[in-house]
C-alpha positions, 0 to 999 in steps of 0.5 A: 390326218385320221386317228387310225384307232377312231376308225378301228372303233367305228369302221363303218361310220368312217366309211359313211363320211367318206361316202358323203365325200364321194369317195369309196370306203377305206376302212378295211384297207386301213385297218388291215395296214394297221393290223400288219404294223401291230402284228409286227410290234408284236413280234418285236416285243416278243423277240425282245423278251426273248433276248432279255431272257437269254441274256439272262441265262448267259450271266447265270451260265456264266457264274456256274462255268458253263458254256455260253456260246449256244446262248450267245449265238441265239441273241445274235440271231435274235438281234439280226431278226429284230433289225429285219423286223424294225425295218418292216414295222417302220416301212409298215407304219409309213404305208399306213401314215401315207394312205392315212395322209392322203385321205381328206377331213371328214365333214360335219353332220351339219354339212350339206350333202352335194356333188360340187359347187353347184350344191352349195347352200346359201345361208345369207346375204348383205347388200343390194347388188349394183347393177348397172346399164353398161357395166365393164370388167375389172380389166377393162376399167383398170387398163382404161385407167392405165394402171393395170398392166397385163402385158409388161407383166406377161413380158416379165413374167408370163401368163397369170401376172399383173402389174399395177401402177400409180393409184391403182397400186396404191389402192391395192396396198391400202385395201390390204392395210385396212383389212389388217388394221382391221382385224389387229385393232376391232377383231383381236388377231396378232399381227405376224409377218412370217416366212414366204418359204417353209419346209416340207413338214410345215406344208404337210402339216396343214394338208397341202402335201403330199397330195397337192404338190402340183398346186405349189412352186418349190425353190432349188433350195427345196423350200416351198413358196406359201400357197397362203399364210395359213401355212406358216401362221397354223404351224406355229404352234406344231409340236407344241403343248399349249395351255388351254386357258390361253386359247383361243390364239388368233393369228393375221397376216398380209402376204403374197401368196403363189399357186401354179393353178394346176387344173385351172387352164381355161378358167379366168384367164383375163384379168386378177381372179386367178393369179400365180401371186396375189396379196391376201390377208389371211385369219388363223385361230387356234382353239380347244375343241369346245371353242372350235365352232364359236370360233369358226362363226366369229371367223366368218363375221370378221370376214364379212366385216371387210366387205360391209365397210368397203360397202359390197354386196355379197352372200355367205354359202355353205359348201357341201361335202363334194366341194370342201377343201382337203383339210376342211370339216366344214367351210363357209364361203364369202362370195362377193358380188361383181357388177362386170360379171353379173355374179357373186364370186368367192373372195373368202373361205373360212374353215374349221379343219377340227383336230385334222391339221393339229394331228399332222403337226402334233399340236395340243392343249392341256387343261390346267392341273391336268396331265392329259393332252388332246389335239387342239382345233385349227381354223382358218379364212381369207380376211380377205384376198386383196385382188379380189377385193380390189376387183370388186371395188373396181367394178362396184364403184366404176362410173360412166366416165371411166373413173372409179370412186374410192370408198371412204373407208379406204380414203384415209390410205389414199392421202384423202383421194376420192376418185381414180381418174384415167390417164390423159 
């Protein structure tokens, strides 16, 4: 959410930043909506002052024995007019809020300009991409093991679901547990087990509503299934005033995530890359404005450590203005190398949202000894997606005979098992 006062003070700058997002100017329209709302407030204040004055006059007239009915009639008329104006002001305020809530966050100055993912800028690489003579993709490997079953999942739930069995199911669980343990014990995140169904205002707070309702699943009770643990983790501080010296707060969770994948027809229709349900380890930080940039860099390093420990090659890219997510002001994606596809694919996205989500949630902080408050900054990142990590492990550690070596860091979670072999 944007601050209308800041837009009024610098409309040209606001429109320039929107243009970097490939969006038309909006400042004049927003200012006009705000001026209408403010004019109604001014009228209400004038009427309230007149009502108070007239009520005072009624008391004086009563004490002097005069006729008060004309004054009482005036008060009644003012009351009726105020009721209409209050309704108009509420409607004008909602219209402004709706307009503001549909505008994405503005990119920071250092974000590269561009139209789409083709204009993202590579920042660094880690590891040497594995090149195999006859590489298989993860779905062929998993089905060859006899433990990745899309047909049965389709019978149970339809397209974009998978059923894992045996060693592969345990390997998926091992990946999630390894990542969660790493972030808690080494990176200082607090583990949270959040609800998977949340209310409207919670999804609104992180920016998924109202613009992206079609990307979500809604229950018959009016709850939303979380598309990412970012939603409940970030909203823990909604409506709070935090002490600045207690920040940053760092949270992590391993949860299922649910997405409708609206608009992705024909993309990654086979395999585990794009699913309606998947597990992900999420990282969320709540910081002061001054801590925000350093915390973003730290979060990216935490996600990178996962891939380094797993022995997976990857690259970090800075998303261009045309590829930024709705709530982000800067994002670094981590793309893991998939030998079966012969390309890098996103496995983590780490974003600094600045005060954008905090303003929607009314989450603030206050320095010690001060009365004034400021909006906190919120950050989120995948630390990382479990399913895509499983894909990368299968394709990176595949063997010609159909078996898959288990990365050393995961073996303690696999009862010491070193290899997955095809079922006889």
